[in-house]
C-alpha positions in Angstrom: -0.2 -0.2 -0.1 1.2 3.7 -0.9 1.6 5.9 1.6 0.0 9.4 1.6 1.5 11.1 4.4 4.4 10.8 6.6 3.8 8.8 9.7 5.5 9.8 13.2 7.9 7.4 14.6 8.0 6.3 18.1 10.9 8.8 18.9 9.2 11.8 17.1 6.1 11.5 19.4 6.0 14.3 22.3 7.4 13.0 25.6 4.0 13.2 27.5 2.3 11.0 24.6 5.1 8.2 24.7 4.5 8.5 28.8 0.8 8.0 28.1 1.3 5.0 25.8 3.3 3.4 28.4 0.9 4.0 31.0 -1.7 2.3 28.8 0.5 -0.6 28.3 1.7 -1.0 32.0 5.3 -1.2 30.9 8.1 0.5 29.1 8.6 0.2 25.0 11.7 -1.8 24.4 11.2 -1.6 20.4 9.0 -0.1 18.0 8.6 -1.2 14.7 7.2 1.6 12.6 4.1 0.7 10.2 4.8 2.8 6.8 1.4 1.5 4.8 -1.8 3.5 5.1 -3.2 6.6 4.1 -3.3 8.4 7.9 -0.7 10.8 9.5 -1.1 9.0 12.7 1.6 7.3 14.6 1.2 3.4 13.9 3.5 1.0 15.4 3.8 -2.4 16.4 5.5 -2.0 20.2 7.3 -4.3 22.1 7.8 -4.3 26.0 10.3 -5.3 27.9 8.7 -8.5 28.7 8.3 -9.4 25.1 4.6 -8.5 25.0 3.6 -7.0 21.7 0.8 -4.8 20.8 -0.4 -2.4 17.9 -0.9 1.3 18.8 -2.2 4.3 17.0 -2.3 7.8 17.7 -3.2 11.2 16.4 -3.0 14.6 16.9 -6.3 15.8 17.1 -5.3 19.9 16.8 -3.0 19.1 13.9 -5.6 16.5 12.2 -9.1 17.0 13.7 -11.1 15.1 10.7 -8.5 11.8 11.3 -8.9 12.4 14.8 -12.7 11.8 14.7 -12.4 8.5 12.2 -10.2 7.2 15.4 -12.6 8.0 17.8 -15.3 6.4 15.5 -13.2 3.3 14.9 -12.5 3.0 18.7 -16.3 2.9 19.4 -17.0 0.2 16.8 -14.1 -2.2 17.4 -14.7 -2.1 21.2 -18.4 -3.1 20.5 -17.4 -5.7 18.1 -18.9 -9.7 18.8 -15.9 -11.8 20.7 -16.4 -14.3 18.3 -15.0 -12.2 15.4 -11.3 -13.0 14.5 -10.3 -9.5 14.6 -7.7 -7.7 16.8 -9.2 -7.0 20.3 -9.3 -3.2 21.3 -7.1 -3.4 24.5 -7.1 0.4 25.5 -8.2 3.9 24.3 -7.2 7.3 25.7 -8.1 10.5 24.3 -7.7 13.9 26.4 -9.1 15.8 23.7 -5.5 16.6 22.2 -4.3 12.8 21.4 -6.1 10.1 20.7 -4.6 6.8 21.4 -5.7 3.2 20.5 -4.0 0.3 21.6 -5.0 -3.1 19.7 -3.5 -6.9 20.4 -0.6 -7.7 18.4 -1.5 -10.2 15.5 1.0 -11.8 12.7 0.0 -11.6 9.3 1.1 -11.1 5.8 0.2 -8.4 3.7 -1.2 -9.4 0.4 1.2 -8.9 -3.0 0.8 -6.9 -5.4 -1.3 -7.5 -7.6 -3.2 -10.1 -5.2 -3.3 -13.6 -6.1 -6.9 -15.3 -6.9 -6.1 -17.4 -3.7 -5.9 -14.2 -1.6 -9.0 -12.5 -3.3 -11.3 -15.5 -2.4 -9.9 -15.4 1.2 -10.4 -11.9 1.8 -14.0 -12.3 0.0 -15.1 -15.3 2.0 -14.1 -13.3 5.2 -16.4 -10.4 4.4 -19.2 -12.3 3.6 -18.8 -14.3 7.1 -18.2 -10.8 8.5 -21.1 -9.6 7.2 -23.2 -12.6 8.1 -22.2 -12.6 11.8 -22.6 -8.7 12.3 -26.1 -9.0 10.9 -28.4 -7.3 12.5 -25.3 -4.9 13.2 -24.2 -5.0 17.0 -23.7 -1.2 16.5 -26.2 1.3 15.9 -25.6 4.4 14.2 -27.9 7.8 13.4 -30.0 7.3 10.5 -27.9 10.4 9.1 -24.6 8.7 9.9 -22.3 8.2 6.7 -22.3 5.0 5.1 -19.6 3.2 3.6 -19.6 2.1 -0.1 -19.8 5.0 -1.9 -23.3 3.8 -4.2 -25.3 7.1 -3.8 -22.2 9.1 -4.9 -22.0 6.9 -7.7 -25.9 7.3 -8.7 -25.4 11.0 -8.6 -22.5 11.1 -11.1 -22.7 10.2 -14.4 -18.8 9.7 -15.1 -19.2 7.0 -12.0 -22.1 5.1 -13.1 -20.1 4.7 -16.8 -17.2 3.9 -15.1 -19.1 1.5 -12.8 -20.5 -0.3 -15.7 -17.2 -1.0 -17.2 -16.3 -2.8 -14.2 -19.1 -4.4 -13.0 -22.5 -4.6 -15.2 -24.0 -6.5 -12.4 -23.7 -3.6 -9.8 -24.6 -1.1 -12.4 -27.9 -2.6 -13.4 -28.7 -3.1 -9.7 -27.5 0.5 -8.7 -30.9 1.7 -7.2 -30.8 -1.5 -5.3 -27.4 -1.1 -3.7 -28.1 2.6 -2.9 -31.1 1.8 -1.0 -29.2 -1.0 0.9 -26.7 1.6 1.5 -29.0 4.0 2.9 -30.9 1.8 5.4 -27.3 0.4 6.7 -28.1 -3.2 5.5 -25.4 -5.6 5.6 -26.9 -8.6 4.0 -25.2 -8.3 0.6 -23.1 -10.5 -1.4 -19.9 -8.8 -1.0 -18.1 -10.9 -4.0 -20.0 -8.7 -6.4 -19.5 -5.4 -5.3 -16.2 -4.0 -6.5 -16.8 0.1 -5.8 -13.3 0.5 -4.5 -12.2 -0.2 -8.1 -13.7 3.1 -9.1 -11.6 5.1 -6.7 -9.6 7.7 -8.9 
């Protein structure tokens, strides 16, 4: 994944923020492995404590990046209410002092997909996406009706060039755009995700 913004490294964080993170972890950080991928300007690193315990930590300065900080807060709210049975990293701790938003997750070993993805990787991701949708329907998290939805179908429906790109990528989605927009509007997750490819329309 390409990087759009330079992430701060552990040594570049203010001393008070490092202290807050170590307070959440209950110990001193012995090693920090910076995570360079992604598009957030926030700190993201795999941290190892002196006792060998590892965690993944994200942190962002809300004064410098207020929009991104709101995303971190939303992520904390969602991650903290996901069903325990889901195979996702557990949210272990959160600190939000109004300036810095810090999220601590359990560390999970994994391998990033290659470029381009293989058929096996795509099938595995889509299978997990379907399983996640089934496990979280009905949604365990209640959102206001006007809360922004992921997907972007409504935006595509209002953009003639987007409709044209959609037809080139997926004739099925193009022919069912009204249905997809309605599903997105109502926040329904009972969708066969393997047929939906709006992420290919970016740019």
